[in-house]
N, C-alpha and C positions, 0 to 999 in steps of 0.2 A: 251591313257587311257580315258575312259568315266567318266565325272564328275558326282559324286553322289550328288544329291540335296536332302537335308533333308526334309521329309514330316511329321516329328514328329508332332502329333496332339497338343502337348504342345507348340511347336514352332509356329504352326499356330494360336493358341489362343492368345499367347503373341503378335504375330505380328499384329493380328487384333485389339487387345486392344491398342497397341501402335499407330496404324494408326488412330484409333478413337480419341485418346488423341491429337495427332498432328493435326488432322482435326479440333479440337475445338480451335486451336490457332487463326485462322482467326477471329472468333467471339470475342475472349478475347482481342486480340490486337485492334480490332475494337472499343472497348470501349474508347480507347484513340486516335486512328488514323483512320480517315475516308478514305476509299479506300485503295490503295496500296496493293491489293491482290497479285499481281505479285511479289512485293518486299518481302512480307512476305513469299511466297512460296520459293523464292530464298534463304532467310535466313535459312529456314528449310532444304533445300537441301544441303546447305553448311555445316550445322551442321551434317547431316546424313553422308556426305562424308568426314568429318574431314577437311574441307577446310575453306578458308577465303573469305571475301566479300569486294569489293570496291563499295561504294555507291556514285554515282555522280548525282548531281542535283542542281538547283539554291537554294539560301537561302530561308528559310521559307517554305519548303515543308515537314517538320517534319522528317528529316533524323535522328536526334538525338533522338527525341521522339519515333520514330519507334523502334530503337534499345533498348531503355530503356523499352518500353512496351513489346517487345519480350522477353527480359531477365526476366521481372517480371512474364510473363505468363508461363515461363518454370522453375521457381525457380532456376535460375542461378545467381551466383554472377557476378557483372558487375563493371568495373572501367572505368573512362573516362580520357583521356589525351588530352588536348588542345595543338596541335602541333604549336609551334611558332619558329621564327628564332633563339632564344637563348636557345632552349631546348637541353639538353645534353643527350648522350646515357644512362648514368647512371640514368637520371631522368625517363627513361622508363623501363630499365631492372633491376635496383637496383645497389647498390654499397657497398663497404666495408667502414665501419666507425670505428673510434677508440673509444673503450670503456675504459675510464680511471679507472673504477672499477676493471676490469679484466686485464687491460693492454694488451688487445688483439684487433685485428680487427674483427668486426662482420659484417655479411652480412645483409644489410637492403633490404628487398624485394621491388622491384619496382611494378608499377601498372600492369605489365604483369602477375603477379601471381593472376590470376582470371579466371573465366570461359569465360567471354565475355569482350574483350577489345575494347572500342570505341575509335578509333584513329581519333579525329576530325580534319579536314583540314590537312591531312597528308602531302600534298604538300606544306605546309608553313614552313616546317623545313628543314634544310640543309641535304645533302646526308649522312653525317656522322651519323646523328641520324636516318635517314630513314634506313640505312644499319644495324643499331642495331637490327631492327626487323627481319632481314633475318634469323638468326639462330633461333630466337624465333618462327617464323612462320613455318619454315621447320623442325627443329629438336625438337621443343616443349620443349626446355630447355634453361637455361641461364648458360653460362660458365663464372665464375669469379674466378680468382686466381687458375686456374687449376682444379676447381671443377665444375661438371655439376649438376645443380639444376633443376629437372624436373618440368614442369608446371602442373597445375591441368588438369584433364580430366573430361568433355570435355573442350577444349580451342579453341576459335575462335576470330579472329581479324575482326572487322567491321570498316573499314576506310571510311571516307567521304572526298570528295573534291568538290570544286565549279568549274564547267566547263566554267564559264563566265569570272571571274576576275582572270587574270594571273599575275598581277603586284606583285612582291615580292614573287613569288612562285618558287618552285624547282620541275620541272617535275620528276615523278617517273622513275627511270631507268628500262630498260627492265627486268633485273633480279628480281627487286622488283615486277613489274607488274605480272611476270610469277608465283609469289608465291600466287597470288590471284586466287582462284578457279573460282569465278564469278565476273563480273563487272555488276552491276545493275544500270540502269538509273531510277532515281526517278522523275517522271513527275509532272508537275503542275496538280492540280485536275481539274475535270470537273466542270461545273457550279453547278450541283446538289451537288457534293461532297464538293465544296467550301462553298456552302450554309449550308451544314451540319456542317462544321467546325465552321462557324460563329455562327450558332444557338447553338452549344454545349458550346461555350465560353460565349454566352449570358446567357445561363442557369447555368453558374457558374463553368464550367470545368476549372480546374487549372492544366496545364501540368507539374507543379513541384510537384504535389501530386497525384501520380497514385493510391495510396491506396484509396483515396477518390472517384476515378472514378470507384472503384469496381473491379479492376484487381486482379486476384488471379492465382496461378499456376494451370495449367490444365494438365501438364505432368511432369514427374520426371525423374531421372537418369535411373531407371529401364525401363521406356518406351523408352528412347533414346537408351539404349543398345539393347533392343529387336528390335527396328526399324533398327538399324545399321546391326544387324545380318540378318534381313529379306532382306534388300537391298543387302547384300552380296550373298544371295541365288537366286537373280533374274538372269534368264538365258538370254544369248545373242546368237542368231544364227550367224553362220559364215558369212552369207551374210550381216547382220547388222554390225558386227564387221568390215568387209572390207569396208562398207559404211562410217564408222567413219574415218577410215584411209584415204580413198579416198578424203573425204571432207577436211581434214587437209592438205593433200598433194596438193590439188588443190589451197589452199590459197597461197602456195609458188610459184606458177607459174602465178599468176595474174599480169598483166602489171603494175597495180597501187600499188602493194605491194612490199616493200623493204625487209621486214622480215615477213614470214608467221608463221603459228602455228607450234610449236615444237611437238616432240613425247609426251612431257608432256601434251600438249594441247589435243592430241588424247586420252590419258588415262583419262584426266579430263572429256572430253566430254562423254566418255563411262560411267564413274561413275555417272555423273549428270543425264544422260539419264536413268540409272538404278534406281536412286532415284526418278526421276519423274514418271517412270512407276509404281514403288511400291506405291507411294503416291496416284496414281489413280487406285489402286486395281488390278494391274496385276503383275504376277511374270515372265514376259518376256518383252523384249524391242522391240518396233516397230520402223521403220524408222521415223515415225512422232514424236516419243519421242526425237530422235536425232535432228530432225529439230527444235523442240521447244527449246531445250537447246543449240543449236549451237551459237546463238547470245550472250547470257550472258556468255557462257564459252569461246568463242574464240575472241570476239571483242577487248579485251584489249591485245591480244597476236599478233595482226597484227600491223606492223609499215608501214605506207603509205609512198610512195615517196613524196618528197617535192612538185614536180610539180602537183601531184594528189591532195594533200591537197589544193593547190592554186586554183585548179579547182572545189573545193567543194566536192570532193569524201570523203565518210565516210567509216569507218570499217563496219558498218551495211549494207551499199550499196554493198560493196564487198562481204559480206557473202550472201546477197540475190542473187547475181549473181552466186556464187558458188553453192548454194542450187538449183538454177534453171538449172544449166548445168551438175552437177554430176548425173548420172543415179541413180534413187531410186530403191533399191532391192524390189522384190515382196515377 
């Protein structure tokens, strides 16, 4: 059966308005964060694909500020959880508390009941608490005492971790990593960008007061809904779809890889490529869209062999080899 793609003029107008609104995000977030255009684009793509993001970078590169500014620019509610070794699952999802007035147990919502959850230093809490996020991230609900409580829509987890300091940390298990749509590396700024950061602080910028920096919402829930619908209408040729599958299958046969990208990784790569294509004004996916999104979408889904890690092999290097060897469709 041939897929029917909607060309309703109303849909086209709504999609164009939504794309323009999301395009203003970069400038709005830029009032608080200098640079990081790629990271901002990744957050937008995750939101469009109903996915979650793992942000990895050294301390002091504005990972937390970036998420806060992104939330403020989209008029989304945001809550932050500082993950620590003594954090309990109920501290994240919520728990039942006894109400002496009614003599009943009432559910007290945890911080996951928000649009954007910032899970700061997620690898500093034990696996029991990390796993509490599994149902939340996948099912978008919290089950307590036999009752499922749905989370708001949109809902996205933006988790951060420090790639340098590993003492006292608990590496995320593969099942948890696979729940993240994207893993974005937050780099150190260039000299000019760092100079801009220093200059803005010299001029009185206070990262704790985003309102004073002039941040305001530039997109709303209607824009997001129209954008998601438009991404769903992006077409993918059979050859490009096969290219996505071949890339993921190739990661499983690399000598340095112990565990390659799963079929979930392939569907995630397809979805992120569709979102990237739409954000750049196209209603079809090209092989270049797939190549651009392969790194952020697949790097955290590859587990390297210990001997390869000792030799300094990285997931990004493996993906570069895969992209260079798998034939690109015309």
